[in-house]
C-alpha positions as CSV (number, residue, x, y, z in Angstrom):
1,M,-55.7,43.1,-42.9
2,Q,-54.2,46.5,-42.7
3,F,-50.6,45.1,-42.7
4,N,-49.7,42.0,-44.7
5,E,-47.3,39.6,-42.9
6,N,-44.9,40.1,-45.9
7,E,-44.8,43.8,-44.9
8,F,-43.9,43.3,-41.3
9,P,-40.6,45.2,-40.5
10,Y,-38.6,42.2,-39.5
11,E,-35.3,44.0,-39.9
12,T,-36.3,46.6,-37.3
13,L,-37.8,43.9,-35.0
14,Q,-34.5,42.0,-35.2
15,Q,-32.6,45.0,-33.9
16,F,-34.7,44.6,-30.7
17,G,-34.2,40.9,-30.4
18,L,-37.5,39.9,-32.0
19,T,-36.8,37.4,-34.8
20,R,-39.1,36.6,-37.6
21,E,-39.4,33.1,-36.1
22,M,-40.5,34.6,-32.8
23,I,-43.2,36.6,-34.5
24,E,-44.4,33.7,-36.7
25,D,-44.6,31.5,-33.5
26,L,-47.1,33.9,-31.9
27,P,-50.7,32.5,-31.9
28,V,-52.6,33.3,-35.1
29,H,-55.1,35.6,-33.4
30,I,-52.2,37.7,-32.1
31,I,-50.6,37.9,-35.6
32,N,-54.0,38.9,-36.9
33,D,-54.3,41.6,-34.2
34,I,-50.9,43.0,-35.0
35,G,-51.8,42.9,-38.7
36,E,-54.9,45.0,-37.9
37,G,-52.7,47.6,-36.3
38,R,-53.5,46.6,-32.7
39,R,-50.8,46.3,-30.0
40,S,-49.2,43.0,-29.3
41,P,-49.0,41.4,-25.9
42,V,-46.0,42.3,-23.9
43,L,-42.9,40.7,-25.6
44,P,-39.3,40.4,-24.4
45,I,-37.0,42.8,-26.2
46,K,-33.3,43.6,-25.9
47,V,-31.1,46.4,-27.2
48,N,-27.5,47.4,-27.1
49,D,-26.8,50.6,-25.2
50,E,-24.1,53.1,-26.1
51,E,-21.5,51.1,-24.1
52,G,-22.3,47.9,-25.9
53,N,-24.2,46.3,-23.0
54,I,-27.3,44.3,-23.8
55,V,-30.3,45.7,-22.0
56,K,-33.3,43.4,-21.6
57,S,-36.8,44.8,-21.3
58,R,-40.4,44.1,-22.3
59,A,-42.6,46.0,-24.6
60,R,-45.8,45.9,-26.7
61,I,-45.4,46.6,-30.4
62,A,-47.7,48.0,-33.0
63,F,-47.2,48.7,-36.7
64,V,-47.9,52.0,-38.4
65,R,-47.6,53.3,-42.0
66,T,-45.1,56.0,-42.7
67,E,-45.8,58.9,-45.1
68,G,-44.0,56.9,-47.8
69,N,-46.4,54.0,-47.2
70,A,-43.7,51.8,-45.6
71,V,-44.5,49.8,-42.5
72,D,-42.7,50.8,-39.3
73,V,-43.0,49.6,-35.7
74,I,-43.8,51.5,-32.5
75,F,-42.6,50.2,-29.2
76,F,-44.6,50.7,-26.0
77,P,-42.1,49.8,-23.2
78,E,-43.2,48.2,-20.0
79,V,-43.0,50.8,-17.2
80,L,-41.5,49.4,-14.0
81,E,-41.1,52.7,-12.2
82,A,-42.8,56.1,-12.4
83,D,-42.6,59.4,-10.6
84,L,-46.0,59.7,-9.0
85,S,-45.2,63.0,-7.1
86,K,-47.2,65.0,-9.7
87,Y,-50.4,63.2,-8.5
88,D,-52.3,63.6,-5.3
89,A,-52.6,60.7,-2.8
90,K,-55.9,59.5,-4.2
91,Q,-54.6,59.5,-7.8
92,Q,-51.4,57.7,-6.6
93,A,-53.5,55.0,-5.0
94,T,-55.5,54.5,-8.2
95,I,-52.4,54.3,-10.3
96,Q,-50.7,51.8,-8.0
97,K,-53.7,49.5,-8.2
């Protein structure tokens, strides 16, 4: 395992509404995948915006090592909308599938 469960950045995850219990309740194979540095399945997250509102979303997570050898988390947010105007019609159709 690249990342030991004791190293998981639970404080950072908590800031996004992912509690230690939620992570520990994931199926063992998913915890192992995360521990190996692979992305999680899509998980519900929530954050407070600048105005104090709770914003709910969904994202995949993956752990990385910092230069100081600490474990940090990267979020891959679910994209619900995208500007496809940069793509031609064929590419847009492929992306929308």
